[in-house]
C-alpha positions as CSV (number, residue, x, y, z in Angstrom):
1,M,0.0,0.0,0.0
2,A,1.3,3.5,-1.0
3,L,1.2,6.0,1.8
4,S,-1.1,8.1,-0.2
5,D,-3.6,5.2,0.0
6,L,-3.6,5.1,3.8
7,K,-6.6,7.2,4.8
8,A,-8.8,7.4,7.8
9,M,-12.1,6.0,7.6
10,A,-15.4,7.5,8.6
11,R,-15.6,7.7,12.3
12,N,-18.8,7.3,14.6
13,E,-18.0,10.2,16.9
14,E,-21.2,9.8,19.0
15,G,-20.9,6.0,19.4
16,I,-17.3,6.2,20.0
17,A,-17.9,8.8,22.9
18,A,-20.6,6.6,24.6
19,A,-18.5,3.5,24.3
20,L,-15.6,5.4,26.1
21,G,-17.8,6.3,28.9
22,I,-19.2,2.8,29.5
23,L,-16.0,1.1,29.3
24,K,-14.3,3.5,31.6
25,Q,-17.0,2.8,34.3
26,Q,-16.6,-0.9,33.7
27,F,-12.9,-1.3,33.8
28,G,-11.6,1.5,35.8
29,E,-7.7,1.4,35.5
30,R,-7.7,-1.3,33.0
31,F,-9.1,1.2,30.5
32,Q,-6.7,3.8,29.4
33,T,-7.0,6.9,27.0
34,G,-3.6,8.6,27.4
35,Q,-2.1,9.6,23.9
36,A,1.1,7.5,24.5
37,I,-0.7,4.3,25.3
38,R,-3.0,4.8,22.5
39,E,-0.2,5.3,20.0
40,Q,1.6,2.4,21.4
41,H,-1.6,0.3,20.4
42,G,-1.4,1.8,16.8
43,H,2.2,1.0,16.6
44,T,3.5,-1.9,14.4
45,T,6.9,-2.6,13.1
46,T,6.0,-1.1,9.8
47,Y,6.7,2.2,8.0
48,L,2.9,2.7,7.8
49,P,1.7,5.8,9.9
50,N,0.1,5.5,13.3
51,Q,-3.4,5.4,13.5
52,A,-4.2,5.4,17.1
53,P,-7.5,3.9,18.7
54,D,-9.5,6.2,21.0
55,G,-9.2,3.8,24.2
56,V,-7.4,0.8,25.2
57,V,-8.9,-2.1,27.2
58,F,-6.9,-4.6,29.1
59,A,-8.7,-7.7,29.0
60,E,-8.1,-10.4,31.7
61,S,-10.7,-13.0,30.6
62,T,-13.0,-14.1,27.6
63,A,-15.9,-12.6,29.7
64,D,-13.9,-9.1,29.4
65,V,-13.8,-9.6,25.7
66,Q,-17.4,-10.3,25.1
67,Y,-18.2,-7.3,27.5
68,V,-16.1,-5.0,25.2
69,V,-17.3,-6.4,21.8
70,R,-20.9,-6.1,22.8
71,V,-20.7,-2.4,23.8
72,C,-18.9,-1.7,20.6
73,A,-21.3,-3.6,18.7
74,A,-24.2,-1.7,20.4
75,H,-22.7,1.6,19.5
76,H,-21.2,0.7,16.1
77,V,-17.7,1.2,17.3
78,P,-14.5,-0.4,15.8
79,V,-12.6,-3.1,18.1
80,I,-9.0,-4.1,17.3
81,A,-7.3,-7.0,18.9
82,F,-3.9,-6.3,20.3
83,G,-1.1,-9.0,21.4
84,T,2.4,-7.9,21.6
85,G,2.4,-5.3,18.5
86,T,4.9,-7.1,16.5
87,S,2.9,-7.3,13.3
88,L,4.5,-6.0,10.1
89,E,1.5,-4.8,7.8
90,G,-0.4,-2.3,10.0
91,H,-2.7,-4.9,11.4
92,V,-3.5,-3.0,14.6
93,N,-3.9,0.3,13.3
94,A,-7.4,2.0,14.0
95,P,-8.2,4.0,10.6
96,A,-11.7,4.5,12.0
97,G,-10.7,4.9,15.7
98,G,-12.4,2.8,18.3
99,I,-11.2,0.4,21.2
100,S,-7.9,-1.4,21.2
101,L,-8.4,-4.8,23.0
102,D,-5.2,-5.8,24.5
103,I,-5.2,-9.4,25.5
104,S,-1.5,-9.4,26.8
105,R,-3.0,-10.2,30.5
106,M,-4.7,-13.2,29.1
107,D,-1.5,-15.2,29.7
108,K,-2.5,-18.4,31.5
109,V,-1.6,-21.9,30.2
110,V,-5.0,-23.6,30.7
111,S,-4.0,-27.2,30.1
112,V,-1.1,-29.5,28.9
113,N,-2.1,-33.0,27.6
114,A,1.3,-34.5,27.4
115,D,-0.2,-38.0,26.3
116,D,-2.1,-36.3,23.5
117,L,0.8,-33.9,22.4
118,D,-1.4,-30.8,22.9
119,C,-2.3,-27.9,24.9
120,T,-4.5,-25.3,25.4
121,V,-3.5,-21.6,26.1
122,E,-4.9,-18.2,26.6
123,A,-4.3,-15.9,23.5
124,G,-2.1,-13.6,25.4
125,V,0.6,-16.4,26.2
126,T,3.8,-15.9,24.0
127,R,5.5,-18.6,22.3
128,E,8.7,-18.2,24.5
129,A,6.5,-18.3,27.7
130,L,4.8,-21.3,26.4
131,N,8.1,-23.0,25.8
132,N,9.6,-22.1,29.1
133,Y,6.5,-23.7,30.6
134,L,6.8,-27.0,28.5
135,R,10.5,-27.4,29.3
136,D,10.1,-30.1,32.0
137,T,7.6,-32.1,30.1
138,G,9.8,-33.0,27.4
139,L,7.6,-31.1,24.9
140,F,8.0,-27.9,22.9
141,F,5.9,-25.7,20.6
142,P,7.9,-25.5,17.3
143,I,6.6,-22.3,15.3
144,D,9.1,-19.5,15.7
145,P,8.4,-16.4,13.8
146,G,11.5,-14.7,15.4
147,A,9.7,-12.3,17.5
148,N,8.2,-13.3,20.7
149,A,4.7,-13.0,19.6
150,S,1.4,-13.9,21.4
151,L,0.1,-17.2,20.3
152,G,-3.3,-15.8,19.7
153,G,-1.7,-13.0,17.3
154,M,0.3,-15.9,15.6
155,A,-2.9,-17.7,14.9
156,A,-4.7,-14.9,13.8
157,T,-2.0,-13.9,11.1
158,R,-1.2,-17.5,10.3
159,A,2.2,-17.0,11.3
160,S,5.2,-19.3,10.4
161,G,8.9,-19.1,11.0
162,T,12.3,-21.0,10.8
163,N,10.9,-24.5,11.6
164,A,8.2,-24.6,9.1
165,V,9.9,-26.7,6.7
166,R,9.6,-29.7,9.1
167,Y,6.8,-28.6,11.6
168,G,4.4,-26.5,9.4
169,T,2.9,-23.3,10.1
170,M,0.3,-22.1,12.5
171,R,-2.3,-23.5,10.1
172,E,-1.2,-27.0,10.6
173,N,-0.5,-26.5,14.4
174,V,-3.8,-25.0,15.7
175,L,-6.1,-27.8,16.6
176,S,-9.0,-25.4,17.9
177,L,-9.9,-22.0,18.9
178,R,-12.0,-20.2,21.1
179,A,-13.2,-16.9,19.8
180,V,-15.6,-14.0,20.5
181,M,-17.6,-13.0,17.4
182,A,-18.8,-9.6,16.4
183,D,-22.2,-10.0,18.3
184,G,-20.2,-10.8,21.6
185,S,-21.1,-14.4,21.3
186,E,-18.6,-17.2,22.0
187,V,-17.6,-20.0,19.6
188,V,-15.4,-23.0,20.2
189,T,-14.4,-24.0,16.6
190,S,-13.5,-27.8,17.4
191,H,-12.4,-30.4,20.0
192,R,-9.1,-31.9,20.6
193,A,-9.3,-34.8,18.2
194,R,-6.6,-34.9,15.4
195,K,-9.2,-35.0,12.5
196,S,-12.8,-34.3,12.1
197,S,-15.3,-34.6,9.1
198,A,-18.0,-32.7,11.3
199,G,-19.2,-29.5,9.5
200,Y,-17.4,-26.4,8.1
201,D,-13.8,-26.0,9.2
202,L,-14.2,-22.8,11.5
203,T,-10.7,-23.2,13.0
204,R,-9.1,-22.7,9.5
205,L,-11.5,-20.0,8.7
206,L,-10.6,-17.8,11.8
207,V,-6.7,-18.7,11.5
208,G,-5.3,-16.1,9.2
209,S,-8.4,-13.8,9.6
210,E,-6.4,-11.2,11.3
211,G,-9.1,-10.3,13.8
212,T,-11.5,-9.3,11.1
213,L,-14.1,-12.3,11.6
214,G,-13.5,-12.8,15.5
215,I,-11.3,-12.2,18.3
216,I,-9.3,-15.2,19.5
217,T,-9.2,-15.7,23.3
218,E,-7.8,-19.4,23.7
219,V,-5.8,-21.6,21.2
220,T,-5.4,-25.3,21.4
221,L,-2.2,-26.5,20.0
222,R,-0.1,-29.5,18.7
223,L,3.1,-30.0,20.7
224,Q,6.2,-31.9,19.7
225,G,8.8,-34.0,21.5
226,I,12.1,-32.3,22.3
227,P,14.6,-33.9,19.9
228,Q,17.2,-36.3,21.5
229,A,19.7,-34.6,19.4
230,I,20.1,-31.5,17.3
231,S,22.9,-30.5,14.8
232,G,23.2,-27.4,12.8
233,G,25.6,-25.0,11.1
234,V,26.4,-22.6,8.4
235,C,27.4,-23.4,4.6
236,P,28.5,-20.8,2.2
237,F,27.7,-20.9,-1.6
238,P,29.2,-19.1,-4.6
239,T,25.6,-17.8,-5.7
240,V,22.0,-17.6,-4.4
241,E,21.1,-19.9,-7.1
242,A,23.6,-22.6,-6.2
243,A,22.2,-22.3,-2.5
244,C,18.5,-22.6,-3.7
245,Q,19.5,-25.5,-5.8
246,A,21.1,-27.3,-3.0
247,V,17.7,-26.6,-1.1
248,I,15.7,-28.2,-3.8
249,T,18.0,-31.3,-3.9
250,T,17.8,-31.7,0.1
251,I,13.8,-31.5,0.0
252,Q,13.7,-33.9,-2.9
253,M,16.0,-36.5,-1.2
254,G,13.8,-36.5,1.8
255,I,16.3,-35.2,4.3
256,P,14.2,-34.2,7.2
257,V,15.9,-30.8,7.8
258,A,14.3,-28.9,10.7
259,R,15.4,-25.4,9.5
260,I,17.1,-24.2,6.2
261,E,17.5,-20.5,6.0
262,L,19.0,-18.3,3.4
263,V,20.9,-15.2,3.7
264,N,22.2,-13.3,0.7
265,A,25.7,-11.7,0.5
266,L,24.5,-8.3,1.6
267,Q,22.7,-9.8,4.8
268,M,25.7,-12.0,5.5
269,R,27.9,-8.8,5.6
270,A,25.2,-7.0,7.9
271,M,25.4,-10.2,10.2
272,K,29.0,-10.6,10.2
273,N,29.6,-6.9,11.5
274,Y,26.4,-7.0,14.0
275,S,26.9,-10.5,15.4
276,K,30.6,-11.0,14.9
277,L,30.2,-14.3,12.8
278,D,33.4,-15.4,11.0
279,Y,32.0,-16.6,7.7
280,P,32.5,-15.7,4.2
281,E,30.6,-12.7,2.9
282,S,28.7,-14.8,0.4
283,P,25.3,-16.2,0.3
284,C,25.0,-18.7,3.1
285,L,22.6,-21.4,4.3
286,F,21.7,-21.9,8.0
287,L,20.6,-25.5,8.6
288,E,19.4,-27.6,11.7
289,F,18.4,-31.1,11.9
290,H,16.6,-33.0,14.7
291,G,16.7,-36.6,15.6
292,S,18.7,-39.0,17.5
293,D,22.8,-38.6,17.9
294,A,23.3,-41.0,14.8
295,S,20.6,-39.6,12.5
296,V,21.6,-35.7,13.2
297,A,25.2,-36.7,12.1
298,E,23.8,-38.5,9.0
299,Q,21.6,-35.8,7.9
300,A,24.4,-33.1,8.2
301,E,27.0,-35.2,6.4
302,S,24.5,-35.8,3.5
303,F,23.8,-32.2,3.3
304,G,27.4,-31.4,3.0
305,E,27.8,-33.6,0.1
306,I,25.0,-32.0,-1.7
307,A,26.5,-28.6,-0.9
308,T,29.5,-29.7,-2.6
309,E,27.8,-30.7,-5.7
310,Y,26.7,-27.1,-6.1
311,G,30.1,-25.6,-5.3
312,G,29.3,-24.7,-1.5
313,G,31.2,-25.5,1.6
314,P,32.6,-26.4,3.8
315,F,29.5,-27.3,5.7
316,L,30.7,-26.5,9.3
317,W,28.2,-28.0,11.8
318,T,28.0,-28.9,15.4
319,T,26.0,-30.4,18.1
320,V,27.1,-28.0,20.8
321,A,24.1,-26.1,22.2
322,E,25.9,-23.0,22.8
323,E,27.3,-22.8,19.2
324,R,24.1,-23.4,17.7
325,A,22.5,-20.7,20.0
326,K,25.0,-18.2,18.7
327,L,24.1,-18.9,15.1
328,W,20.5,-18.7,15.5
329,K,20.6,-15.5,17.8
330,A,22.4,-14.1,14.8
331,R,19.7,-15.2,12.3
332,H,17.1,-13.8,14.5
333,D,19.0,-10.6,14.8
334,A,19.1,-10.2,11.0
335,Y,16.4,-7.2,11.2
336,W,18.8,-5.3,13.6
337,A,22.0,-6.2,11.7
338,S,20.3,-4.9,8.5
339,Q,19.7,-1.7,9.8
340,T,23.4,-1.2,10.3
341,L,23.7,-0.9,6.5
342,R,21.9,2.4,6.4
343,P,22.0,3.9,10.0
344,G,18.9,6.3,10.5
345,A,17.0,4.7,7.9
346,R,13.5,3.2,8.3
347,A,13.0,-0.4,7.5
348,L,10.2,-1.8,5.3
349,S,9.8,-5.5,5.9
350,T,8.2,-7.6,3.2
351,D,7.8,-11.2,2.3
352,A,6.9,-13.5,-0.6
353,C,6.6,-17.1,-1.1
354,V,6.8,-19.2,-4.3
355,P,7.1,-23.0,-5.1
356,I,10.7,-23.9,-4.4
357,S,11.4,-24.9,-8.0
358,R,11.0,-21.1,-8.6
359,L,12.9,-19.7,-5.7
360,A,16.2,-19.1,-7.3
361,D,14.5,-17.2,-10.1
362,C,12.4,-15.2,-8.1
363,I,15.3,-14.1,-5.6
364,A,17.5,-13.6,-8.8
365,E,14.9,-11.2,-10.3
366,T,14.4,-9.5,-6.9
367,E,18.2,-8.8,-6.6
368,A,18.2,-7.3,-10.1
369,D,15.2,-4.8,-9.0
370,I,16.9,-3.9,-6.1
371,A,20.0,-3.0,-8.0
372,R,17.9,-1.1,-10.7
373,L,16.1,0.9,-8.3
374,G,19.4,1.7,-6.2
375,L,18.0,0.5,-2.9
376,I,19.7,-1.2,-0.1
377,A,17.6,-4.3,0.7
378,P,19.2,-7.5,2.1
379,I,17.5,-11.0,1.7
380,V,16.6,-13.8,4.0
381,G,14.5,-16.6,3.5
382,H,12.9,-19.7,5.1
383,V,13.7,-21.3,1.9
384,G,12.8,-24.7,2.6
385,D,9.2,-23.9,1.9
386,G,10.0,-21.1,-0.7
387,N,9.4,-18.0,1.6
388,F,11.8,-15.2,1.7
389,H,12.0,-11.7,3.2
390,T,13.4,-8.4,2.0
391,L,14.1,-5.5,4.2
392,V,14.1,-2.2,2.3
393,L,16.0,0.5,4.1
394,M,14.6,4.0,3.1
395,D,14.7,7.6,4.1
396,Q,11.3,8.2,5.7
397,N,11.6,11.9,4.8
398,D,12.4,11.4,1.0
399,P,9.1,10.9,-1.0
400,A,11.3,9.6,-3.9
401,D,13.0,7.0,-1.7
402,I,9.7,6.1,-0.4
403,G,8.3,5.7,-4.0
404,R,11.2,3.3,-4.9
405,A,10.7,1.3,-1.9
406,E,6.8,1.0,-2.5
407,E,7.4,0.1,-6.1
408,F,9.8,-2.6,-5.3
409,V,7.3,-4.2,-2.8
410,K,4.5,-4.2,-5.5
411,R,6.6,-5.5,-8.1
412,L,8.0,-8.3,-5.8
413,A,4.4,-9.4,-4.8
414,E,3.4,-9.4,-8.3
415,R,6.3,-11.4,-9.3
416,A,5.6,-13.9,-6.8
417,I,1.9,-14.2,-7.7
418,S,2.7,-14.5,-11.4
419,M,5.2,-17.4,-10.3
420,D,2.0,-19.3,-8.8
421,G,3.0,-17.9,-5.3
422,T,1.6,-15.4,-2.7
423,S,2.2,-11.8,-1.9
424,T,2.8,-12.9,1.7
425,G,4.0,-16.3,3.2
426,E,3.5,-15.3,6.9
427,H,3.3,-11.7,7.4
428,G,-0.2,-11.3,6.5
429,I,-2.2,-8.6,4.5
430,G,-3.1,-6.0,7.2
431,Q,-3.3,-2.6,5.5
432,G,0.0,-2.8,3.7
433,K,-1.1,-5.4,1.1
434,M,-4.9,-5.1,0.5
435,G,-4.1,-3.7,-2.9
436,L,-2.7,-7.2,-4.0
437,M,-5.7,-9.2,-2.8
438,E,-7.6,-9.1,-6.0
439,R,-4.6,-9.8,-8.2
440,E,-4.0,-12.9,-5.9
441,H,-7.5,-14.1,-5.2
442,G,-9.7,-12.7,-8.1
443,H,-13.4,-13.5,-7.4
444,G,-12.4,-15.0,-4.3
445,V,-12.1,-11.5,-2.6
446,Q,-15.9,-11.2,-3.2
447,V,-16.5,-14.7,-1.5
448,M,-14.4,-13.2,1.5
449,R,-16.6,-10.1,1.5
450,T,-19.6,-12.3,1.8
451,I,-18.2,-14.1,4.8
452,K,-17.2,-10.9,6.4
453,A,-20.6,-9.4,6.0
454,A,-22.3,-12.4,7.4
455,L,-20.1,-12.6,10.3
456,D,-19.6,-8.9,10.9
457,P,-22.4,-7.0,9.3
458,Q,-21.4,-3.7,11.1
459,N,-17.8,-4.2,10.1
460,I,-16.7,-3.4,13.6
461,L,-13.9,-6.0,13.9
462,N,-10.7,-4.7,12.8
463,P,-12.1,-2.6,9.7
464,G,-9.9,-1.3,7.1
465,K,-7.7,-4.5,7.1
466,V,-7.4,-7.5,4.7
467,L,-10.3,-6.7,2.2
468,P,-9.8,-3.8,-0.2
469,A,-12.4,-0.9,-0.2
470,A,-15.7,-1.9,-1.4
471,E,-17.1,-3.0,2.2
472,Q,-14.7,-0.3,4.1
473,S,-17.1,1.8,6.1
474,T,-18.0,2.1,9.9
475,G,-20.6,3.9,11.4
476,H,-24.4,4.1,11.6
């Protein structure tokens, strides 16, 4: 979305004023209207301008969420769910004002069913908090988007991450949801059985809906056993194409890689400087294997042979936890490392996903676009499933620079779609990529509008997100 397209929506001033008064009386200190806290709840890690809500409620239970939604429904006021504020496409902005519903205090682990390899948590529990809680059970939750996001927010954006090539995304790892709908009613989308043929798949409908169809309050998740052994390391390659070909061969040979991450030469330069890594300034793959002592050694050795075939290597791997932790911390710090390439610049983070057979072509054309436009934009990727990220560094005060960045993002998304891919593998649509929805989904967007209108006829749940124009109005 271009900055010029980011407009405020019509506000229902009378309804907002009435809702503010009722919520203040009901929640006391758990309801805040100070400017700083409102702006914090309009904040996301994006370059899009902040559009603050009119008030913030800190919910502590599903009943609190229901109360807020019912008040907002009665007065035709927008309500925007807020987890940890780590979203990247303007998901929590309030273009029509309204109430930000902060669920971060809903942070209880409701149950852990170790024999069934699942658990139920309130939506405000973060992935790191859950894994700390699970540590003594021998289980863990594998989805790792990098940020310590809330699990409700991860479900709402259909998040993914570095482990997706082995363990899947939130789509595969959410068994059931408890959610509050636009009229304040509560729905439980499924039970804990691993499969069901009973009715519509409401769980999948709400996973990825970005708070536009319902507000998630509890999540039931698949868990995995902590591996007996883990090996991992870094392998340099002469070109991005060679690295991508090694990835394709690794997947095709059925090597059960847990993580396989690409960084291009520019990104490696930034990581070397920021995280003090001692690797060549060339495209590299970061890899990790999970299993028994024997299997992780065998997998690492097999990958090393594949890398050699494509001119890569040496593949230096280790099973020492501290050494692996340093490597993955460097990978997770890539965002901050990238910003050292242009101090003072604002980062525009975007992602795309293509079939892995088209990955090398897509990245090569993307790097050519970066050079043509004169941008500084390093690339990292969860390349085992064809997903990669580009961080465009731009001068927020230079309209020409912003224009080049926006042109690049649009071209990247359209390139991915033309390769039978998607404009976003895991960041979501929010406000930032609404303009690409019809290009990607065609008449499917109208079907989505029909669903939205049926479940949220007043358009109060996170309005101005996901679906472009047409239905975007809030008020009487």
